[in-house]
C-alpha positions, 0 to 999 in steps of 0.5 A: 339643167337648162341654161346652165352649162355643167361641162367645164374643163376645171369643174368636177362633182363633189357630193350630192344629196337631200337637205332641208332648206330653211325659208322664212317660216319653214324648212323645205327639202331641196336637192343639192349638187355640189361641184368644186366651184359651184353649188346648185340646189332644186326640186326633184319633180314628180317625174324624177326630174331636177328642177333647178332654183338656183346656183352660186359660184363658191368663190362668192360663198361663206359658211358658217357653223350653226347651233342646234335649236328646237326648230333646226338641227345638225345645220350650218349657214350658207351666205352669198352676196344677196341671200343667206339660208340655213341648210339641215342635214339628217346626222351630225355625220352628214352635216360634218361631211357637206360643211367640210367639203364646201369650206374646202372647195370655197377656200381652194376657189377663193385662193386661186382668185387671189393667186390670179389677182396677184399675178395680173398685178405682176404683168400689169393687166386689169384682171385683178380688179375684174376678179375683185368684183366676184368677191362681195362686199357684203353677205346677206345675213341668215333671217332669224326664224319667225317662231324663234322670237316672241319679242322684239330683239332690240327693245323686247316688245312682244309681237302681236297682230298690231305690233308685227315682225320685221327682219333687219336686212343687215343682221338678220334679227327680228325687230319691230317697226319702231326699232327698224324706221331706217332704210339704207342702201347695202352694198352687192345687194338689190337696188334700192334701200332696205329696212335695217334696224337702228342699230344696224342704220348707225353702223352703216351711217357712220361708215358711209361718206356724208350724204351716200345714204340720205 
């Protein structure tokens, strides 16, 4: 895997397999590799080679169960500092195996980080603050599927060619333009201000010191 050194003394392989990853409108087949500290996904090319798309340190991730919908079954969500997505498995059993393995290893990596942080504090080094920087203050939401909402989730106005759908970057729900006029800074997210619904904007502005998001 170009640019990624998988051979580390502490790293071991956990599982691999094909899962359907949610994009904005469709589910796309991706091949996942799970290690005790790392999640990698990509595609299998026509020459049977693995082409990596993304990799994430487990210490920065969160996973959450997801109820079945008409569009996605046997799924759970994966939240990273900058992106969140759903993955759909072939069966309930496959979902449980992936979910349990990811939950277990994420918990172990986060426990290890906190243990190192406590040790650093006792010996008076700056390791604790360095480790804290790995833990995101904000996890991007899983975007609501375009096909799951025909109306704005805030005001109930039907979407149309004129009244377009927009995703709130904070809660992930589909809203209309009138209900998402605000742009705010989001911690641990890409630079610049992002579209959020009015409800989330109020929460952000209320929590920030005066003038931060002006």
